[in-house]
N, C-alpha and C positions, 0 to 999 in steps of 0.2 A: 482295168479293174472294175469289178461288177459293183452293182448298185440294188441288185436283186436281195431282199430282205424275207424274214420267215420267221413268224409269228408263233405261239402257242396255236391260233385258230385257222393257221396257212398263211400263204403267200400274205406280205402287206407292203402297201405302195412305200418306196423310200422317202426321207425327210427330203422336205425341199423348204425353199424361201426362208419365212424367218423360222421354224421350226430346224432345220438344217445348222442355222448359225447361232442358234440357243443352244444347240447339241453340241455345236464346234466350242460354244463359250463353257459349256457345262465340263467338257474334257479340257479344254485350257486349263481352266480353273483348276479342276483336280493337279494337274501336273505342276501347275504353278505352286500350290501349299505344300506339293510334297518335295518338290527342290527348296522352295521359301525356307520350310524348317532343318536345310541343312547349314545354313548360315544364321538363322536369327538368332541363335541362342549366344553366337560368337561376340559382341560383345558384352553382353549379360551373365557371363560366365561371371565376372566378380560378384555384382549386387546377388547371385542365384546364391552361390557360394559364401557370402556374407552373411546373408539369412537362413542359409539352412546351418550355418556353423559349421560351413569344412574351408577348403584351403583352397588356392585357385589351381594347385596342382589336380586337386581331386574335383572341382570345377567341370574340368576338360571332359571328365566321363560324360556329362551332359551332352556334349557333341559325338564323342567319339562312339558312344554305345550305340546311337542314333544309325550312323554313318554305317558299323560293322552290321549290324541286324541289317541295314537296309542292304546290304552287298551281299548277305548269306541269299535275302527271297529272290534277288533279281536274275541268278540263273535257275530259278525255278519255275520263273513267270510261264515259259513254254509250256512246261508238264500242267501246271495247275489251269490254264487255259485250254487247254487238249481234254482234262479230267473234269473239267468243270463246267467249261465254258466260258469264253472270255468277257461276255459282257455279267456273267454272275460273280468272279472273278474282280470284278471291275469294283463295281458295287459293294461285297463283302469288303474289300479292301479300303471302301472310300466307309463306310460305316464304322469298322474299326479302328480307322486312321482317326475319326474324328468321337471315340469314346475313349481311345488311349492319350490321345491330346486332353480331352477334360479330364483324364486321372493326372497328369502330367500336373496342370495346373493345381489341385487336391493333393500333391502330395507334400507328407510333410517332414521330411528329410533327405539328405542328400542318394541314400536308396533305395527310397520309393522312387524317385524320379527317376533314377538311372535304370530300374525295373521298365518302367512304364516307356521308358525314353527309348528302349529297346524293343517291345511289345508296336510301338508306334513306327519305329522302322522297320521291323517286320511285315506292319502293314502298306506302309509307304511305299516300298522296294516295287510290287507291281505295276502301280499306277502309273508311272511315267514310261514306259516301254506298252504299258494296254491304252494310257492316255491317246499314244503316238497310231499304235495297231488302229485304233476303233477311227480317230480322224480320217485314215485313207480309207478306210472301210465305209465309213457315212458319205464319204464327198464324191463325187463321179470325179472321174479320170482328169477330166479338162481342169477342174479344181484343186487337184493332189497339191501343186505348189502354192496354193492360197494356203491349206490346212499345214501345211507342213511351217510355212512361214510361221502362221498362228502358233504354231507349238512351240518352233523354235525361239520364238519372241519370249513366251512365258518361261522358257529355259536360261534365256539371257538375263532377262529381266528380275526373276526373283531372289537371285543369290545381290543383285545390286540393292533391293528393295529391302532383305532380311535382317541387314545390320541399321541401317535407320528405322527399321518399326520394330525391334527390339531395342534400339535405343531412346527413342522416342516412348517405348510403353514402359521403360524399368525408370525413367526421370518422368514422367507424367502420373505413373499408374503405379500397376505394384506387377513383378516377375508372371507370374501367373497367367495373365493376359497376354503374354507373347503366345501360351500355350492355348486359350480361352480362343482367341480367335479363329481358330479352324474349325469349330463345331459348328457355329450356323454354315461355314458355306461348306464341310463335309457332310451334313444333314440335308442341304438344298441339293446339293449334288448327286448324293444318292435317290433323293425322290424324284429330282428331273431326270437324273441319266437313266432310271430304270422303265419311268415312262416312254421316253424317247429311245433309248438303246435296246430294247431289249426285240424287238421285231430284228436285229442284226446278229442277233444270238448265233454262234457257232457250234456245228455239231460235238456230241461230247462222245469220247470214246475212253477204255481202259488203260489209258496210259500209264504205264509201269514205273514207280518211282526208286531212284537207287539208295535206297535207304541205308546201305550202309555207307555209299559214297556222299550223303547228305550229311550224316553224323560224323562221320572222319573232319569234314570241312566244316561245320560248326565248332566239333573240338580244336582243331589246328589254329583255327584263329581267333575263338575265343582265347587258350589260353597264351596266343602269342600278343595277345593286346592287352591282357591282364598281365603281362611280365612287361611290356610299357610302362604302362599305366602306374603299377605297382612299383615297379624298378628304383626309381628316384628313393622313396619315402622308404624303401627295405634295405637301401646300401646297396643295389643289384645284386652280383652273382655271391655277396658275403653273405645271403637270406636265401637258408634253404627253399624258404617259398617259391623266389624265384628262380632258384636250380632244377625245380620239380617240375616248375611253367613252361620254362625253356626245353627239357627234356620231353615232355607231353607236346608242346607243339612240332618240337625237332621229329618226334618219333609220327606223332598224327598227319606233319607234312608228307613223309615219305611214302606211309601207306597210304593215305590221299591219293599221290601221284600213281604207286602202283595198282592200287585198285581200279582208278578210272581210265587208266591205260588199257585194263585187262576185260574190264567189266562190257557185255555187250548196251545197257542202256545207261551211261553215264549220266550224272546228273549235270557237270561241266563236261563238255567234248573237248578233250586237252589233244584230238588229233588237229586240232587247227592249227600250233602251233609247228607242225612241219611247214609251213609256208614262211618262208624267210622273209616276206614282206610283212605278214601278222605280226609275227613275232618281233621286228623290230618296231612294229608301229605301239606292241603293247610295252616295249622298253622305253620308251621313248613319252609315252602317256603317262606312264607310272612317276618315272623321275619327275617330268615339267610338273604334272600336276599335284606329287608330293610337292614337290617346292614350292608351290605357287598357294595351295590349301596353307601349308605350314606357317610361310609369310603373312597369310590372310590371315590367320588366328592369331599369330604373335603380335600385328600393328594394334588391334584398340587396346589390348594388355600391356603393352609399354605406355602406349596414349593415355591410358585411365589410371595406371599404378607408378609411375614417373610423371609422366607431362601434366598432370591434373586435369586432363580431360574429362568432360561426361561423358554419359554412356552415348546419349545424342551426339555429342559432337566427333565422339569417336568413331559413331557408327557412319557419320554424314564423311568424311576423311575419307574411311575404307571403302565407300559404296562410288568414291569418287571413279575408280577405276572399273567401273560399267560403263560409264557414259559413252565415251568414243568407242568402247566395246561394241556397243548395240548401234550406234553409228556405222562402225566401219566393217558389221557383220555382211551386210549387205555384198559388198564390195568382195569380200575374201569367198563368198556363195558362190559367185559371178566368176570371180579369177580360177577356182578350184577345178572349173571342167574345161580350162584352157589353158593353165600353167601345169606345169610337171608340181603336182602338191608337194612333194621331197623339198622342195624350193621354198614354198609358201609355208610349211612347217619349221625347214629351218630359221627364216626372218622371222615368223612367229617366236618361234621360243626363243632365238638370238636378242630378241628387243627384250623380250620379260628378263631373261637373263642380263643384259646391259644395265635397265633401269634398276633392279634389283640390286645390283653390283654400285651403281650411283647411288642408293638407298643406305649402304652399308657405310657412309661418309656422316653419317647423323648426328647432331650435337644437341645437349638438352636446352639450347637456349633457341632453338627452331620453332618457328613461327607455323600457324596454322596452312599457309598457301607454299610453305617451303618443305613441309612435309605432303601436301595434297597434291600438287601440281607433280611430280613425276609419280605419284598413284593413278592421276587424272592419264597421263601418257601412255603409261604401262598399258592403259585398256587398248590402246591399238592392236598391238600384238595377241590376245586373247583371242580373236576369232579366227586369224589365220593361222594358229594353231591348232583351236580345235576341228573344224570345221574341215578342211582337207585331211587331216590325220585319221579320222573318221575314215572319209571316203579312200584315202590308199589301204588301212589298214581291210575293209570289206574288199577294195577290188585285188585281194592279195587272197583271197580263199575264194573254193568252190559255190555258185550258187546257192546250193542244198544247205552249204555250210552260213550262209552271210548269219540266221536267227543266233545259233550257236556264237557265232563270233562275236557277234553285236553284247550279247549277253556276258561274254566271257570279259570284253574289253572294257566294260561298264565297272564288273566286279573288278578288275585288278587297279581301275580309275580309282571308285570309292573307298576298296582298302589302302591304297597309296594315300591317299588323303588322311585316313581317318590315324594310319601309323605314322605317318607325318607329325601330326597334333601332335601327338605322344613324346615323341623325340623331340619336336621343339620344344616343346614346353619345358621337359625335363633339361637339356641341355641350356636352356634362356637360364633358367634359375641357378644349376651349378655354374657357370660362367661369370655371371652375377655373385656368386658369395665368391670366384675365385677372384676377380677382380677388382671387390672389394678389399679383399686382404694383402692384395696386393698395392694396392693405393692406396691402403689405410698407414702402411709402412714407409711411405713416400709423402703423403701430405703431410706438411708445416714441418718439416722435419727439423728447423732452426727457429721454430717460434713466431715468424714474423704475422703469420695470418693471427694465431693468436691474440699476441699483443694489439693489433690493429681492433680486432674486436672487441678485447676489454678495453681500449681506451673510447671506443664507440659507446660504453657502458654496457653492455653482456655482462653476465655473472659468470663464473667459470664454468657451471651446468649449461646455461646457454653457448657459452663458444663450442664446448664439444658436441653440441647437439646441431650445429650450424654446420660443423664441420665436418660430423657424422652423413647431416642431410648432402651436402656437398661430393662427399664422397660415393653416397649410394646414389646419387644422381647421375654421377660420371661412369660408376660400375655399370647400373644398369643398361646406357646408353650403350659403353664397350660392350657388352654381351650381344643386346639387340643388332649391333652393327655386326658384330661375329657370325652369329645366324644368318642375315642376310648375305653376307657374302658365301657361306657355306649355300645358301639355297643360289645364288648367282652362278655357282660350280653345276649345279644339279643341272640348271637350264642349260649349262655347255654344254655337258655330256648329253644332256637329249637331244641338243642339236645338231650334234654329231652323232648318236644313234638313229636319227632317220635315216642317213646314210647308209646303214645296212641293206636298208631296204633296195630290192631292184627297182627300176624305172618300169611304172606302173602297164599293164600292155589294155586296160580297160577304165573306164569311169564306174565308180561304184555309186550305187543308190544309197546316199547317207539319209535321205528319210528314213532308213528301215535301222538305223542305229540309234543310239541315246547312251 
């Protein structure tokens, strides 16, 4: 790895000592806030939706809009860096991320918030891969492992801190501050980053952009996401709007595949799918991350809406899954260079699936630790799933295809999480309604419960309210358990899918991917 750098006035000495550490912290902080914003709004959805006069289902747009927008720009990072320079793109993304974070906080309705979250996601997408690229560029080769560890730690810690931070802010202040806190960090990183990193600017060239491919990508991803988000409210395919969105998504997807296969400069290099190991890895991460992210989004919604948890308490429970993930990450990284990664991935994903299936036995009277312990234990499997799977995917492609493969894998991972959020929320509400209808016909068929409540001094209206509350609690818990069971089955499929990959013949440099 070269440590030479070039500024506007000629060669400059590479960063050393305190400056090098400061630059590393700036890049780590940039990655941290970009990843943080994928989860910080999870426990805040009910609060945001209530304050903006929207339903919880509509409130999930705050999560999915950011994720999909981010997924669109991740594959474009390489072209943007070649066209405008790595440092310039990083700094511009940082400034825009801060700007749109502020606008999210000032949003007066859900439509404005979702729009600004889209722009925030577009700006945040390049921050993650570019922060890693620049970390490896500024640190000398002998310190590359430490730089990668710093970056990986922020990637693991940020999703843990997101629910806690979001819950605390919503309970102690107001929801806009979950976006305002990004602003000073973004401005500081942009100013300090430019002063220290401009000497590492990469050469620029007139890299061509696949405009048609980009347009088709935006069309089919956007149409598909809107179909998933609006489907429940519009009664799915009984609505002409949903049918139209489905047609647009299907045609756009097919056209995208055809165009990207034949164009000489594709925005997404689909040729990497010719490698069986990479294809199996993408299938595995799409199934597993979709199941994981969907269950992660559902947990705080269930706890707040049914179990009476505050946003802070729900965030603390959700964040328990990250504690053992951080502690077991070094072991997973060490083993991934010595053990067949398929075995590690199968163990990690299988572990997540078993714990999720266990969580499908929840009851409405569970305590904090009865809910939290399975989530805590679940964290053990997370690094064994993510770290070796990334290495397996990159070891399956040619060296020259590593960047394209990493971007495409990140794209599939992000989109699967966004789609899973919409599907889980819709399925959860539908199953809750169905269970409520079924239980209502079975509850108190002979009037014994009503008589007991009446004898305890309840009025007829209070008796009906108490019974309805019991039925609602049970039906929502049943629906939650059903969704967890489906997620567990998806984990099982993912654990099986990884064995479609051939045994790797070389170890990939996992530091090249995110």
